[in-house]
N, C-alpha and C positions, 0 to 999 in steps of 0.2 A: 067757568062758573062753578065747577066742582070744588076748586080750591077755596073759593069765596064762601061756599056753603059749609065747607069743613071749618073754615075760620069762624064762621058764625056759630057753629055747633060748639067748638072749643071755647069761644068767648062766652057763650051762654052757660056752659057748665061751670067755668071759672066764676062767672058773675053770681050764679045762684049759690055756689059753695061759699063764696064770700059773704053773701047776704045771711046765710046761716051762721057763719063765724061772727059777723057783726052783731047778731042777735044774742049769741051765747056768751061772747067775750065779756061784756060788762057784768053779767050775772056771776060768772066765775071769778072775775077780778074782785068784785064786791065781797064774795064769800071768802076769798083768800085774805083780803085786808081785814075783815072782821075776825077771822080765825087767828091771824098773826097778832093783832092787837089785843085779843081777849085771852087766848090760852097758848099762843105760840104755834109754830108749825115746824115740824122736823123734816129736813131735807138734806140728804147726803151727809149725815153725821153732824149736822148743825141744827140747832133749834132757834129759828128766827122769832124774836120776841117783840120787835118794834120796827116799824118802817117810817121814814121821815116823809114830810110833805113834798120834798123834791122828787122822790121816787113816784109818788102818786101823781104829781103834776106832770112829770115826764111821760108816764104811761098814758095819762089823759090826753096830752098833746099828740102823742103817737097814735092814739085811737082816732082823734079828729083828723089827722093826716091820712090815716088809713081809710076813713070815711070818704075823704076827698078823692082818694085813689080809686075807690069803688065807684064813685060818681063818674070819674073819667072813663072807667070801664063801661058804665051805662051809656055815656055819650058815644063811645066807640061802637057800641052795639047799634046805636041809631045810625051812625055813618054806614055801617055794613048794610043795614036795611036800604039806605039810599043807593048804595052800590048795586045791590041785588035788583033794584028797580031801574038800573042803568042811568041814574041821575048823578053822574060823577061830578059835573061842573055846577051843580045846584048851589045857590047862595047859602042854603042851610048847611050843606056839607062844609063849605068854606068857613062859615061861622063856628061850626062844631069843632073843626080842627083848631081854629084859633082859641076857642074856649078851653079845649083840652090842653093846649100848649100853656096857657096862662095858669091853669090849675096845677099842671105838672111842675112848673117853675115854683109855685107856692109850696107844693109838696116837698120839693128839694130843700127850700129854705126852712120848712117846718121840721124836716129831719135833722138839719144842721142845728137849729135852735134847740130841739129836744135833746140833742147830744151835749149841749152846753150846760144843762141843768145839773147841779150837784145832787148826788144821790146819797142819802143817809139811811143806815139801818143798823140794828143791833142783832147779834146772835150769840148763842152760848154753845161752847163745845164741851163735851164730857170726856173725861179720861180717868185713868185709874186713881189718880190723886184727888179727884173732885171735878170741878168744872171751871171754865174760864169764860168771862164775859168779854165780848169784842164789840167795838163801835167802829163802823166803817164810814168814811166820807170820801166818795169817789167822784171823779169826772170821767165821762166816757166820750170825750170830744172826738168827732169824726167829720172830716170834710168829704162828703159824698156828693159829687156834682153830676152823677149820672141822670138823676131826675130832671135837673135843670137843663142838661144837654138834650134829653129826649123832648122836654117841653119846647125848647128852642127849635128843634127839628119839626115838631108839629106846627109851630107858628110859621116856619119857612115853607112848609108844605101848604099851609093855608094861603100864603102869598103867591106861591107858584100856581095853585089852582085858581086863584083870583085873576092872575095875569092870563092864564089859559082861557078863563071864562071871557075876559075882555076880548082876546084875540078871536075866540069863537064867535062872539057877537059881531065883531067887525067883519069877519069872514062871511057871516050870514047876510050882512047888509050889502056886500059888494058882489052881487050876482049879475 
């Protein structure tokens, strides 16, 4: 039980830190977008002067995926509470594992889709002879199946617990 309490503590810390990040991130992103589009933003010797809708949409989609990930963490915290009450084979635990699995699969596809969105932005570099304007149109395509694999694992775990629950109920009836 000490390890389970330690897991709960670590999960709680990560969850609450993510809640703070979820609250602050849109404010910072909005301020950066306004700054870039109005007066430019200098970063690493480049002055960014315009960002395209693709970049904004990509980050918005990643933010929504991140919200779903934090929701999965919230559901996992609920599972830990059931485990602390020794309700391991409870139907709610089985449903929560299944729900986490579905969300993690959606998160995996969300990350893949967000990496397919083309990103456009303009920046200016300054040098001794003057300045140069640059226009970038990039794709950042990545196939990252780890979230899908973890989601499938949670769904398999849900099925295993469901089968174990049925066996437990049959065993309780055959006394």
